[in-house]
Backbone as a ProteinNet text record, in pm:
[ID]
protein_1_A
[PRIMARY]
XXXXXXXXXXXXXXXXXXXXXXXXXXXXXXXXXXXXXXXXXXXXXXXXXXXXXXXXXXXXXXXXXXXXXXXXXXXXXXXXXXXXXXXXXXXXXXXXXXXXXXXXXXXXXXXXXXXXXXXXXXXXXXXXXXXXXXXXXXXXXXXXXXXXXXXXXXXXXXXXXXXXXXXXXXXXXXXXXXXXXXXXXXXXXXXXXXXXXXXXXXXXXXXXXXXXXXXXXXXXXXXXXXXXXXXXXXXXXXXXXXXXXXXXXXXXXXXXXXXXXXXXXXXXXXXXXXXXXXXXXXXXXXXXXXXXXXXXXXXXXXXXXXXXXXX
[TERTIARY]
12060.5	12049.4	11966.2	11911.6	11834.1	11930.7	11951.6	12058.1	12007.3	12083.4	12080.1	12216.3	12218.2	12344.1	12359	12479.2	12503.8	12628.3	12609.5	12721.7	12679.3	12777.7	12747	12815.7	12949.6	13014.4	13020.1	13083.5	13100.2	13166.2	13259.9	13331.9	13237.5	13123.7	13032.6	12938.1	12922.9	12822.7	12848.8	12972.6	12993.2	12953.5	12974.4	12934.8	12783.1	12712.4	12566.5	12515.2	12570.4	12525.4	12561.1	12678.8	12719.9	12628.7	12591.3	12501.5	12363.6	12316.1	12186.9	12191.4	12297.6	12310	12323	12383.5	12400.7	12270.6	12165.4	12035.3	12002.6	12084.3	12053.1	11931.7	11857.7	11739.9	11783.9	11800.4	11843.7	11717.9	11683	11554.5	11563	11684.6	11700.2	11841.2	11853.5	11983.6	11988.5	12097.2	12121.8	12231.3	12210.8	12310.9	12303.3	12409.9	12407.3	12303.2	12244.4	12139.6	12192.8	12104.7	12145.9	12212.2	12316.3	12392.1	12383.3	12395.6	12400.3	12523	12505.3	12616.3	12594.7	12704.3	12696.5	12678.5	12674.9	12663.4	12531.2	12426.4	12296.4	12273.8	12369.5	12359.9	12230.1	12185.8	12068.8	12107.6	12011.4	12037.7	12061.5	12172	12208.6	12220.1	12144.1	12155.6	12291.8	12333.4	12463.1	12462.1	12579.9	12585.9	12516.3	12529.6	12463.6	12312.2	12260.9	12116.3	12065.7	12138.7	12097.3	12094	12197.2	12203.3	12091.1	12063.8	11958.4	11822.6	11796.7	11667.6	11652.6	11762.7	11760.4	11725.3	11770.2	11743.6	11609.9	11541.2	11410.5	11416.4	11524.4	11541.8	11513.1	11440.2	11407.2	11533.8	11542.3	11661.2	11623.8	11706.4	11690.3	11813.1	11791.2	11901.4	11899.9	11913.3	11913.1	12036.4	12019.3	12131.3	12229	12179.5	12264.3	12202.5	12286	12239.2	12251.3	12349.9	12366.8	12247.5	12196.9	12083.7	11960.2	11949.6	11834.7	11748.3	11663.1	11587.5	11489.9	11432.5	11339.1	11410.6	11529.4	11602.4	11651	11693.7	11736.9	11621.8	11504.1	11387.9	11354.7	11360.6	11333.7	11437.6	11563.2	11671.7	11651.7	11618	11594.3	11478.7	11376.1	11256.5	11277	11392.8	11423.5	11457.5	11494.3	11526.6	11632.6	11745.7	11852.6	11938.7	11989.6	12099.4	12231.1	12249.8	12372.3	12347.6	12430.2	12436.4	12574.8	12579.1	12704.7	12733.1	12852.8	12889.5	13009.6	12999.8	13109.9	13113.9	13210	13228.6	13097.4	13026.5	12896.6	12912.6	13001.5	13025.8	12961.2	12878.6	12821	12866.2	12887.5	12928	12805.6	12815.9	12705.9	12716.5	12611.1	12614.7	12614.9	12656.2	12671	12540.4	12428.6	12299.9	12270.3	12314	12292.9	12391.2	12515.8	12613.9	12567.6	12497.2	12455.6	12323.5	12248.5	12112.6	12105.6	12184.3	12171.8	12222.9	12173.6	12210.4	12361.1	12426.3	12571.4	12645.3	12578.7	12642.6	12658.4	12750.2	12775.5	12914.6	12922.8	13047.7	13089.4	13215.7	13267.7	13362	13346.5	13438.2	13537.9	13660	13759.1	13869	13903.8	13995.7	14142.5	14184.4	14326.6	14350.3	14477.7	14515.9	14533.9	14424.1	14428	14528.8	14596.9	14567.9	14635.1	14695.1	14754.7	14644.8	14655.9	14567.5	14423.6	14408.6	14276.4	14241.3	14113.7	14074.3	14010.2	14016.7	13926.8	13975.7	14105.4	14154.6	14261.6	14228.5	14331.3	14385.4	14304.6	14351.8	14462.1	14437.3	14536.2	14660.6	14640.8	14753.3	14850.3	14799.6	14886.6	14976.2	14919.8	15000.8	15099.9	15055.8	15141.3	15259.8	15239	15346.5	15441.7	15408.2	15494.2	15480.6	15364	15342.3	15353.7	15397.9	15410.9	15280.5	15184.7	15057.7	14947.8	14825.7	14707.8	14607	14484.5	14384.9	14258.7	14175.2	14047.6	14042.7	13994.9	13969.3	13820.8	13759.9	13624	13636.5	13576.2	13598.3	13465.4	13464.9	13352	13358.2	13258.6	13266.6	13249.7	13326.7	13308.5	13306.8	13318.5	13303.4	13425.3	13539.5	13661	13665.1	13770.8	13790.9	13865.5	13791	13848.8	13932.8	13886.3	13963.5	13908.2	13799.2	13732.4	13809.2	13763.7	13828.4	13817	13923.2	13930.1	13869.1	13779.6	13712.2	13770.6	13813	13863.5	13942.9	14053	14134.2	14179.5	14206.3	14275.1	14358.9	14458	14554.8	14580.8	14636	14673.3	14804.7	14892.9	15022.1	15004.6	15084	15087.3	15210.9	15194.6	15303.5	15334.5	15443.3	15473.5	15368.6	15271.7	15167.1	15031	15022.1	14894.4	14849	14725.2	14666.3	14552.7	14510.4	14397.1	14273.6	14255.8	14139.5	14146.8	14261.3	14272.7	14264.5	14327.7	14322.4	14181.7	14114.6	13975.3	13889.7	13900.8	13816.8	13850.9	13980	14021.4	13968.3	13980.5	13939.7	13787.5	13718.3	13572.1	13520.2	13577.1	13536.7	13574.7	13693.4	13738.6	13645.5	13604.3	13514.1	13382.6	13328.6	13205.5	13222	13334.3	13360.1	13378.1	13455.3	13485.4	13363.6	13276.3	13162.4	13064.5	13050.1	12965.8	13028.1	13159	13228.4	13216.1	13234.4	13232.6	13091.9	12989.7	12853.4	12820	12884.9	12865.4	12922.1	13018.9	13089.1	13035.3	12940.8	12890.7	12806.1	12809.3	12889.1	13035.8	13123.1	13266.5	13332	13420.9	13495.3	13606.7	13623.3	13728.5	13861.2	13965.4	14100.3	14127.2	14161.5	14190.5	14303.8	14293.2	14400.5	14525	14642.7	14765	14787.1	14863.1	14894.2	15005.1	15082.3	15191.9	15145.1	15210.2	15179.1	15056.9	15008.7	14889.9	14927.5	14856.3	14872.8	14734.5	14728.6	14603.4	14623	14516.5	14518.7	14399.7	14426.2	14320.9	14249.8	14139.4	14069.9	14162	14157.5	14240.2	14178	14263.4	14217.6	14282.9	14233.5	14290.4	14438.8	14479.2	14618.1	14712.2	14661.5	14744.5	14793.4	14724.8	14763.1	14867.1	14907.8	15008.3	15143.4	15206	15334	15448.3	15531.2	15654.8	15767.8	15818.1	15917.3	16051.4	16071.4	16196.1	16191.8	16076.2	16066.7	16124	16171.6	16220.8	16111.9	16153.5	16057.3	15969.1	16023.8	15945.2	15828.5	15852.2	15743.7	15637.9	15680.4	15584.8	15500.6	15563.7	15489.8	15386	15422.4	15324.4	15211.7	15246.1	15145.2	15043.3	15091.6	15001.3	14913.6	14973	14895.1	14795.5	14831.9	14745.3	14630.9	14652.5	14555.9	14480.8	14501.6	14425.2	14321.5	14194.4	14139.4	14104.5	14099.2	14057.2	14155	14194.1	14155.9	14228.4	14315.8	14389.2	14522.3	14621.7	14752	14767.9	14842.8	14852.4	14984	15019	15132.1	15092.9	15178.5	15148.2	15251.2	15208.5	15295.9	15241.2	15324.1	15284.2	15153.4	15139.2	15022.2	14898.5	14905	14791	14812	14702.1	14707.3	14691.8	14786.8	14782.2	14765.6	14663.4	14643.9	14734.8	14793.2	14881.2	14808.1	14784.3	14705.8	14786.3	14908.9	14993.3	15137.2	15227.9	15371.3	15442.5	15567.8	15651.1	15790.9	15841.7	15976.7	16076.6	16184.6	16288.9	16420	16517.7	16649.4	16743.6	16697	16781	16815.1	16937.9	16980.1	17004.1	16988.8	17004.9	17054.8	17117.6	17155.3	17069.4	16964.8	16875.5	16795.3	16752.2	16669.2	16536.8	16492	16365.1	16250.3	16169.1	16058.1	16091.4	16221.1	16263.4	16235.5	16175	16154.7	16287	16336.4	16471.6	16474.5	16358.3	16355.7	16223.7	16197.2	16075.5	15956.7	15970.9	15862.5	15825.1	15837.3	15792.8	15867	15998.4	16084	16119.1	16090.3	16099.6	16198.6	16281.7	16376.6	16302.4	16341.3	16283.1	16395.6	16361.8	16460.8	16562.5	16678.6	16787	16838.5	16822.8	16876.5	16794.5	16675.2	16590.4	16501.9	16439.9	16352.8	16229.8	16124.4	16007.8	15948.5	15871.9	15807.3	15657.4	15602.5	15457.2	15395.7	15304.4	15245.9	15099.8	15033	14896.7	14882.9	14820.4	14800.9	14682.2	14642.4	14522.4	14544.1	14520.4	14530.5	14392.9	14385.9	14256.9	14156	14035.3	13928.1	13926.5	14018.5	14025.8	14016.7	14002.6	14000.2	14140.7	14152	14279.9	14324.9	14454.5	14506.6	14637.4	14663.9	14796.8	14896.8	15017.7	15116	15145	15154.2	15185.1	15076.3	14950.5	14840.3	14841.5	14868.6	14875.8	14981.1	15099.1	15210.9	15188.9	15101.9	15071	14991.9	14918.6	14841	14907.7	15001.5	15069	15207.6	15305.4	15442.6	15488.2	15559.5	15625.1	15773.2	15848.2	15986.3	16078	16192.3	16292.2	16338.3	16367.2	16403.9	16287.2	16163.9	16046.1	16048.1	15998.2	16001.1	15860.9	15817	15688.1	15698.4	15584.4	15576.4	15617.7	15653	15692	15572.2	15552.1	15453.8	15515.9	15432.7	15488.1	15588.5	15565.2	15656.4	15791.9	15800.6	15926.3	16015.9	15958.5	16034.2	16145.9
15541.8	15581.6	15709.6	15725.8	15846.2	15947.3	16060.4	16153	16295.4	16371.4	16517.7	16562.2	16670.5	16725.9	16865.8	16895.8	17023.3	17087.2	17194.2	17261.6	17398.7	17480.4	17617.1	17658	17651.1	17710.5	17616.6	17665.5	17588.1	17453.1	17448.5	17324.4	17208.3	17234.6	17128.8	17082.8	17160.2	17129.5	16996.8	16964.9	16835.1	16715.9	16723.9	16614.3	16600	16711.7	16707.1	16643.2	16685.6	16631.2	16483.1	16443.3	16304	16214	16259.5	16181.4	16168.1	16276.1	16272.8	16178.4	16187.3	16101.7	15954.9	15927.8	15789.6	15728.4	15808.6	15755.6	15761.4	15830.5	15843.7	15935.9	15909.2	15989.8	16107.1	16222	16340.9	16415.5	16403.7	16456.3	16600.8	16650.3	16791.3	16836	16961.3	17026.1	17143.7	17151.4	17263.7	17350.9	17481.3	17573.6	17703.2	17781.4	17911.3	18001.3	18091.9	18178.9	18265	18309.3	18402.5	18526.4	18575.1	18691.1	18804.4	18929.6	19041.7	19029.5	19054.9	19043	19139.1	19173.4	19262.1	19407	19492.6	19635.7	19671.9	19600	19629.2	19565.6	19481.1	19413.6	19334	19276.7	19191	19057.5	18995.4	18866.8	18761.7	18689.9	18588.5	18453.1	18353.5	18221.3	18158.8	18067.9	18002.7	17912.1	17877.1	17782	17649.8	17600.4	17474.3	17490.3	17601.1	17622.5	17627.1	17696.3	17703.8	17565.3	17485.1	17350.9	17263	17273.6	17192.6	17227.6	17355.5	17396.8	17350.1	17352.4	17300.6	17152.1	17077.9	16934.2	16904	17007.9	16988.9	16939.6	16974	16929.7	17046.1	17017.8	17121.2	17171.6	17303.1	17366.9	17435.3	17415.8	17483.6	17570.4	17692.5	17787.2	17849.2	17769.1	17827.1	17913.8	18016.1	18103.6	18034.8	17945	17873.2	17737.4	17646.6	17513.3	17489.6	17550.9	17535.2	17596.4	17523.8	17569.9	17601.6	17534.7	17553.5	17427.4	17423.1	17301	17265.5	17365.6	17338.1	17271.4	17321.7	17264	17123.1	17101	16967.9	16868.5	16910.5	16821.9	16787.8	16888	16862.8	16766.1	16786.8	16702.2	16557.4	16538.6	16403.2	16335.9	16414.7	16359.5	16324.2	16357.9	16317.5	16168.8	16109.1	15965.8	15929.2	15994.1	15982.2	15858.7	15806.6	15709.7	15782.4	15897.2	15975.4	16118.9	16208.1	16346.1	16368.3	16429.4	16456.6	16605.6	16639.5	16778.5	16815.9	16927.1	16974.3	17126.3	17180.1	17325.3	17397	17345.5	17402.2	17537.8	17548	17676.9	17695.8	17601.6	17606.1	17483.2	17499.2	17388.9	17306.5	17175.2	17086.6	17044.6	17064.2	17019.4	16866.7	16814.5	16670.2	16595.7	16649.9	16582.7	16565.9	16661.5	16651.3	16551.6	16550.5	16453.9	16310.4	16290.5	16156	16112	16203.6	16172.1	16071.2	16084.3	15987.9	15848.6	15749.3	15609.6	15588.5	15644.1	15630.8	15760.5	15851.6	15976	16072.8	16166.6	16271.2	16251.8	16254.2	16234.3	16365.8	16401.2	16528.5	16505.3	16588	16588.5	16700.9	16665.5	16766.7	16773.8	16894.8	16915	16916.5	16812.3	16794.9	16650.1	16613.6	16480.9	16487.5	16474.8	16483.9	16383.7	16423.2	16538.4	16669.6	16673.6	16798.4	16892.2	17016.3	17125.5	17103.2	17080.3	17095.9	17244.9	17275.4	17415.4	17468.5	17601.3	17671.5	17686.3	17680.3	17709.4	17609.6	17479.5	17378.4	17383.8	17423.5	17428.2	17532.6	17652	17758.6	17725.4	17664.3	17634.1	17536.1	17435.7	17335.6	17397.4	17485.7	17551	17646.9	17726.6	17826.3	17761.9	17646	17577.5	17502.7	17493.3	17420.8	17269.7	17220.5	17076.5	17010.9	16886.5	16812.2	16747.5	16736.6	16674.7	16728.8	16709.8	16739.9	16629.3	16646.5	16542.9	16568.6	16466.8	16472.2	16358.6	16389.8	16289.4	16287.5	16169.4	16151.4	16110.6	16187.7	16175.5	16157.4	16068	16055.6	16171.3	16257.6	16378.7	16349.5	16421.7	16421.5	16565.8	16586	16721	16809.3	16751.3	16828.7	16898.7	16977.5	17047.7	16956.5	16889.8	16799.8	16689.5	16634.7	16535.5	16394.1	16375.2	16246.1	16140	16015.9	15901.5	15912.7	15868	15875.5	15749.8	15770	15659.1	15629.5	15732.5	15714.2	15838	15816	15929.3	15905	16012.6	16007.1	16132.1	16129.7	16239.4	16283.2	16404.3	16460.8	16533.9	16523.6	16590.7	16740.5	16820.4	16964.8	16997.9	17082	17119.4	17267.5	17314.8	17458.7	17545.6	17482.6	17558.6	17543.7	17466	17448.5	17579	17614.5	17734	17692.4	17785.5	17756.7	17720	17783.4	17753.7	17613.1	17575.9	17442.8	17333.3	17354.7	17254.3	17244	17356	17355.7	17267.7	17286.8	17211.5	17062.9	17030.5	16889.3	16821.9	16889.6	16828.6	16823.8	16921.7	16918.3	16796.3	16770.8	16653.3	16524.9	16522.7	16406.3	16379.4	16485.6	16468.8	16404.3	16443.2	16382.9	16234.7	16199.1	16057.7	15976	16030	15954.4	15936.3	16037.1	16022.8	15918.1	15909.9	15804.1	15667.6	15658.8	15532.5	15485.5	15575.6	15532.6	15494	15555.5	15518.3	15376.5	15329.4	15190.3	15092.9	15140.2	15053.6	15061.5	15148.7	15167.3	15048.1	15011.5	15076.8	15035	15126	15098.9	15172.6	15103	15167.2	15250.8	15370.9	15457.9	15432.3	15491.3	15484.5	15612.5	15602.6	15724.9	15804.6	15935.3	16018.5	16005.5	16004.2	15995.8	16122.9	16108.6	16224	16309.8	16253.7	16327.9	16388.4	16496.6	16560.1	16648.7	16682.2	16766.9	16912.3	16976.7	17120.1	17184.1	17311.3	17387	17509.5	17551	17674.8	17758.9	17887.2	17979.5	18036.8	18103.3	18171.8	18278.1	18290.6	18388.9	18527.2	18627.5	18766.3	18836.9	18954.8	19031	19057.5	19080.6	19114.5	18998.9	18876.3	18761.7	18773.9	18854.8	18869.7	18976.8	19051.7	19155.9	19091.9	19132.7	19074	19139.7	19057	19100.7	19068.2	19170.1	19147.1	19099.4	19103.2	19048.9	18896.8	18836.3	18690.7	18640.3	18515.5	18460.4	18455.6	18460	18457.2	18333	18219.6	18096.5	18110	18177.4	18196.4	18291.7	18400	18497.3	18433.2	18353.6	18285.7	18190.2	18116.8	18029.1	18110.9	18225.7	18311.5	18357.1	18396.4	18441.8	18326.4	18209.1	18093.9	18045.7	18059.5	18010.5	18105.3	18234	18332	18405.9	18366.9	18424	18321.5	18356.2	18492	18545.4	18457.5	18507.4	18462.4	18550.2	18691.7	18785.2	18729.8	18810	18855.4	18868.6	18920.8	19062.1	19144.1	19283.8	19343	19453	19533.9	19679.4	19769.5	19912.3	19979.4	20087.5	20168.3	20311.3	20402.5	20542.8	20560.3	20480.9	20493	20423.4	20361.5	20288.9	20138.5	20065.4	19920.4	19856.9	19770.8	19696.3	19548.4	19485.9	19342.7	19266.9	19159.8	19076.4	18946.1	18917.9	18800.8	18678.4	18696.5	18583.2	18629.2	18537.9	18565.6	18445.2	18466.1	18357.1	18372.5	18267.3	18269.8	18268	18342.8	18344.1	18296	18269.5	18226.9	18345.3	18465.5	18584	18609.1	18650.5	18689.2	18839.6	18897.7	19042.2	19080.5	19196	19254	19375.9	19395.6	19510.7	19492.6	19604.5	19603.1	19532.6	19439.3	19370.2	19466.9	19433.6	19517.9	19608	19613.9	19702.3	19638.5	19715.4	19670.5	19683.4	19574.5	19575.7	19563.3	19563.5	19580.8	19646.7	19660	19729	19635.5	19509.5	19411.5	19348.7	19428.1	19390.8	19271.5	19266.3	19174.3	19242.9	19175.5	19239.1	19163.7	19239.5	19180.4	19131.8	19012.7	18954.4	18923.3	18859.8	18829	18727	18726.3	18630.5	18640.1	18756.3	18776.8	18714.9	18666.4	18601.8	18704.3	18661.3	18750.6	18675.1	18750.4	18695.3	18803.1	18757.7	18849.6	18851.5	18970.9	18985.4	18970	18874.2	18848.2	18891	18910.7	18963.9	19056.1	19171.3	19265	19355	19428	19511.3	19639.7	19751	19878.7	19919.6	20013	20051.7	20094.7	20043.5	20082.4	20012.4	19918.8	19846.4	19696.3	19620.1	19475.7	19418.2	19290.7	19221.7	19214	19239.8	19245.6	19168.4	19120.5	19067.5	19182	19150.9	19255.7	19339.4	19273.3	19347.4	19450	19411.8	19505.2	19616.5	19580.7	19680	19785.7	19742.2	19835.2	19927.2	19887.1	19978	20098.8	20081.2	20192.2	20264	20198.8	20260	20198	20269.8	20219.2	20219.2	20115.2	20107.8	20086.4	20190.9	20190	20118.5	20073.2	20010.1	20109.9	20057.7	20142.4	20175.6	20159.9	20176.4	20068.7	20104.2	20007.2	19983.1	19858.9	19818.1	19804.8	19821.5	19795.1	19909.4	20022.7	20138.8	20229.8	20271.9	20375	20510.9	20613.1	20742.7	20797.1	20767.1	20817.3	20748.6	20633.2	20559.1	20606.1	20680.9	20717	20816.4
11857.3	11996.7	12010.1	12125.8	12156.5	12219.1	12151.8	12187.8	12205.6	12285	12280.7	12231.2	12156.7	12107.3	12165.4	12216.9	12283.7	12223.1	12148.1	12083	12035.7	12000.2	11959.1	11828.5	11814.4	11697.6	11577.4	11471.2	11347.9	11373.5	11469.1	11496.5	11525	11587.7	11629.1	11518.1	11413.3	11311.3	11239.7	11196.6	11130.1	11216.4	11347.6	11435.8	11440.1	11450.5	11449.9	11321	11209.4	11080.4	11067.5	11115.7	11107.4	11189.7	11308.9	11393.1	11329.2	11271.8	11203.9	11084.7	11006.3	10888.5	10926.9	11042.3	11087.6	11139.5	11149.3	11186.8	11333.7	11413	11554.9	11574.3	11679.7	11711.4	11799.6	11738.9	11812.2	11853.4	11981.2	12026.8	12073.7	12093.9	12134	12102.8	12063.6	12047	12144.1	12217.8	12308.3	12247.8	12249.6	12197.6	12277.7	12269.3	12336.8	12270.2	12345.8	12289.8	12175.4	12086	11981	12040	11971.4	12018.4	11916.4	11961.3	11866.1	11776.7	11647.7	11553.3	11438.2	11371.1	11256.5	11296.7	11196.1	11223	11288.8	11252.6	11310.7	11445.6	11489.8	11620	11632.7	11521.3	11527.4	11590	11657.7	11719.5	11611.4	11625.3	11526.1	11595.5	11551.6	11612.6	11582.4	11667.8	11651.7	11528.8	11476.7	11365	11396.1	11519.8	11555.5	11554.7	11606.8	11603.6	11459.6	11374	11232.9	11168.9	11195.8	11137.8	11192.6	11323.4	11383.9	11326.7	11310.6	11255.5	11111.5	11037.9	10901.1	10899.2	11001.5	11010.4	11077.5	11123	11184.7	11327.4	11399.2	11537.7	11631.5	11739	11837.3	11905.5	11925.3	11983.9	12114.2	12215.1	12343.1	12366.8	12416.6	12434	12573.4	12678.8	12813.9	12836.6	12918.5	12952.4	13046.5	13126.8	13221.7	13248.4	13300.2	13337.7	13487.4	13550	13694.1	13767.9	13866.1	13947.4	13862.6	13749	13660.5	13670	13771.4	13799.5	13687.3	13623.6	13514.2	13396.9	13364.5	13251.7	13284.2	13408.6	13448.6	13440	13483.8	13476.8	13331.3	13244.5	13102.7	13045.2	13081.8	13030.2	13075.3	13200.8	13250.6	13178.1	13148.8	13085.4	12938.2	12884	12747	12738.6	12852.4	12858.6	12753.8	12765.9	12666.6	12689.1	12578.2	12587.2	12612.6	12548.5	12567.2	12524.4	12578.3	12529.5	12470.6	12354.9	12284.9	12295.8	12345.6	12371.9	12286.6	12215.1	12130.2	12136.3	12212.3	12219.3	12251.4	12351.2	12387.5	12453.7	12553.3	12616.4	12751.6	12795.5	12929.6	13007.9	13138.6	13224.1	13260.9	13244.2	13278.1	13424.9	13503.7	13643.5	13651.7	13766.9	13781.5	13756	13800.4	13778	13629.2	13549.5	13405.8	13343.7	13392.2	13343.4	13368.1	13478.6	13517.9	13456.5	13394.6	13351	13235.7	13128	13018.1	13057.9	12991.1	13018.8	13013.4	12910.6	12895.4	12928.9	12995.5	13033.9	12918	12934.5	12835.1	12775.5	12643.5	12572.2	12508.1	12526.4	12475.1	12358	12255.8	12141	12165.8	12204	12241.2	12135.9	12094.3	11982.2	12025.8	12097	12127.3	12164.5	12174.4	12220	12371.1	12441.8	12587.2	12644.7	12755.5	12841.7	12799.1	12679.5	12633.1	12585	12628.3	12591	12634.5	12764.7	12823.5	12821.5	12812.8	12821.1	12695.4	12680.9	12590	12446.4	12419.9	12284.9	12243.2	12239.2	12210.4	12068.6	11972	11833.5	11819	11870.7	11861	11942.3	12059.1	12146.7	12082.9	12013.5	11952.2	11845.9	11764.5	11660.4	11723.1	11817.7	11880.2	11950.5	12009	12081.1	11988.9	11860.5	11768.4	11779	11824.6	11835.3	11697.9	11697.1	11571.9	11529.1	11621.6	11588.4	11679.3	11633	11712.8	11685.1	11731.4	11707.9	11784	11791.5	11862.2	11962.5	12081.3	12184	12215.7	12208.4	12257.9	12404.2	12492.3	12635.9	12709.1	12807.6	12898.4	12996.9	12996.4	13076.9	13225.4	13306.8	13451.3	13498.1	13629	13684.1	13660.7	13619.9	13600.4	13466.1	13445.5	13319.4	13223.1	13134.5	13033.5	13097.2	13208.4	13282.8	13270.5	13198.9	13194.7	13119.5	13134.4	13069.8	12917.9	12848.5	12702.8	12641.4	12545.4	12478.4	12341.2	12270.3	12133.9	12095.7	12020.3	11974.4	11830.7	11762.1	11633.4	11621.5	11533.9	11529.2	11386.2	11374.3	11245.1	11262.7	11162.2	11168.2	11145.5	11217.2	11195.7	11113.5	11014.7	10924.3	10940	10878.6	10883.5	10814.7	10747.9	10678.8	10746.1	10853.3	10921.9	10985.1	10961.7	11022.4	11116.6	11199.8	11287.4	11206.4	11091.8	11007.4	10951	10895.1	10835.2	10940.9	11056.7	11162.5	11220.2	11238.8	11284.1	11194.4	11064.3	10971.1	10974	10980.8	10986.1	11112.7	11226.4	11351.9	11366.1	11309.1	11311.9	11236.4	11118.3	11041.6	11114.4	11174	11250	11367.7	11437.6	11550.1	11510.1	11394.4	11346.3	11318.4	11258.8	11229.2	11356.8	11451.9	11572.9	11662.2	11671.3	11760.7	11708.2	11578	11520.9	11547.9	11534.2	11556.6	11700.8	11797.5	11937.7	11981.4	11925	11963.4	11918.4	11811.9	11770	11871.9	11952.3	12046.1	12188.5	12213.5	12349.6	12391.7	12523.2	12627.9	12621.8	12660.4	12660.3	12775.4	12845.4	12953.7	12894.3	12943.8	12894.3	12962.5	12904.5	12961.4	13039.5	13167.8	13243.7	13179.8	13184.3	13131.6	13219.2	13157.2	13237.3	13318.2	13426.6	13510.7	13451.5	13358.3	13296.5	13164.3	13124.5	12997	12999	13118.3	13128.8	13102.3	13011.1	12988.1	12976.1	13009	13003.6	12915.1	12851	12774.6	12816.8	12843.5	12884.9	12762.2	12786.6	12678.1	12617.7	12488.5	12420.6	12430.1	12430.6	12428.4	12309.8	12279.8	12168.5	12190.7	12314	12342	12310	12309	12270.9	12127.1	12047.1	11907.8	11881.6	11983.1	11962.5	11931.2	11822.7	11781.4	11857	11916.2	11979.8	11883.1	11817	11711.2	11764.8	11895.9	11951.3	11960	11937.1	11932.4	11800.1	11795.3	11668.7	11563	11436.1	11326.1	11331.7	11374.3	11380.3	11476.7	11588.3	11685.6	11630.1	11569.2	11516.1	11405.6	11321.1	11214.5	11273.5	11378.2	11444	11506	11564.3	11624.5	11519.8	11403.9	11297.7	11250.2	11229.4	11182.2	11287.1	11415.2	11522.2	11553.1	11541.1	11590.4	11480.8	11355.2	11244.8	11200.2	11191.2	11194	11333.4	11436.4	11568.2	11673.9	11767.5	11781.9	11685.6	11600.6	11504.2	11559.2	11470.9	11510.5	11455.7	11528.3	11488	11535.5	11472.3	11514.1	11495.1	11538.9	11525.6	11436.3	11372.2	11288	11289.9	11334.9	11343.7	11421	11528.3	11614.2	11563	11444.6	11389.8	11405.9	11420.4	11434.4	11296.5	11261.8	11136.8	11169.1	11112.2	11130	11033.5	11083.5	11002.1	10973.3	10845.1	10807.7	10770.5	10723.4	10685.9	10676.8	10705.4	10698.8	10638.3	10603.8	10552.8	10610.6	10672.5	10726.8	10611.7	10626.2	10524.5	10586.6	10498.4	10546.6	10564.7	10532	10545.5	10692.1	10718.6	10852.6	10855	10972.5	10982.4	11121	11125	11253.3	11286.4	11207	11229.1	11357.3	11412.4	11532.4	11500.5	11585.7	11559.9	11534.2	11433.8	11393.4	11276.5	11238.1	11128.8	10994.2	10903.7	10766.3	10692.7	10631.9	10575.3	10422.8	10358.4	10213	10176.3	10047.3	10004	9987.1	10031.1	10017.2	10150.9	10256.5	10390.3	10449.3	10425.4	10499.1	10631.1	10743.9	10874.6	10962.5	11033.4	11127.5	11251.9	11297.2	11418.4	11516.9	11627.4	11727.9	11681.1	11747.2	11719	11576.4	11514.7	11379.9	11269.5	11300.4	11199.7	11129.8	11021.3	10944.2	10896.6	10872	10803	10714.1	10616.3	10523.9	10551.6	10564.5	10578	10439.6	10424.6	10292.6	10281.8	10395.9	10396.7	10515.9	10495.3	10605.8	10578	10680	10671.2	10747.9	10681.5	10751.4	10800.2	10894.1	10952.3	10846.1	10858.1	10768.8	10634.5	10612.2	10485.4	10510.3	10403.5	10413.5	10411.8	10443.7	10437.8	10292.2	10267.6	10130.9	10120.3	9998.8	9970.2	9981.5	10025.8	10051.3	9926.4	9811.1	9688.2	9657.6	9675.8	9651.7	9756.1	9880	9986.7	9956.1	9914.4	9893.2	9774.7	9681.5	9570.8	9619.9	9730.5	9782.7	9898	9965.6	10079.7	10093.7	10049	10059	10204.3	10242.4	10373.2	10344.9	10358.9	10312.4	10410.5	10359.3	10444.8	10550.2	10666.6	10778.8	10870	10818.7	10903.1	11011.7	11127.9	11237.1	11292.1	11281.7	11338.7	11490.1	11554.6	11696.9	11785.5	11727.3	11807.3	11828.5	11948.8	11975.6	11942	11912.4	11875.9	11977.6	12105.6	12208.9	12207	12135.7	12128.6	12015	11922.2	11803.1	11835.3
[MASK]
+++++++++++++++++++++++++++++++++++++++++++++++++++++++++++++++++++++++++++++++++++++++++++++++++++++++++++++++++++++++++++++++++++++++++++++++++++++++++++++++++++++++++++++++++++++++++++++++++++++++++++++++++++++++++++++++++++++++++++++++++++++++++++++++++++++++++++++++++++++++++++++++++++++++++++++++++++++++

């Protein structure tokens, strides 16, 4: 098929490569413009742009698509069978959705209609869902509301992280989009009205640990939000990033946030506990807890999450 591919982050790269390997004619790749990155703030192209250039595919990086008549005209003149969209980051106007022969197909990282919106991978882990997956959706003007063409699912375990789930779903998306294009044209199944949930864009503050929450929730928060936006707590006015935790069976009556042994076992809400296994202090890299404690002891009785004025 004659395709355009529209995506920006790492999640979209396996789909682009799968379509190319399957022999589809990808005549254009759309991605968000290069952004400043690193200490030097040099412009860095997106992972999708890098992959497209490696494959020898022309890349377009418009700042916007709405009210962009020149870009719409160019898109129409591509005479596409379909456009494939995966975490692109720009809203497609209706004229663009209607331009390809089979419309625009979206690779969405959830089992729609659950977790429509910007951060479905993190939301599924944070909510304690038993499964997640990928939905190939016929795009319409709504927010992830289009008819479902194909789905597959994966079980979530107590060890699933945002990184591992991202990689699993990215690979799944590449497989499913190739599969559904073999079946086109195909009528989709409307999404049910029940079970609809939305997730907003994540912010840094979403990563702040509330030690009064149960250990199970905090552990899900760490697994869902690491590496981005990251989870953190405070100690003596400094911010410490938490990279990994492990739930324990120990019970305690200590105040939540209190360190209750010399190996970073911390009291949480409802008498539960968890152990911090990876953390990072300001100006240093992420470290295993044992290595961290050799350089900076955190003694029992210390309390995380307190501001200096609370002490």
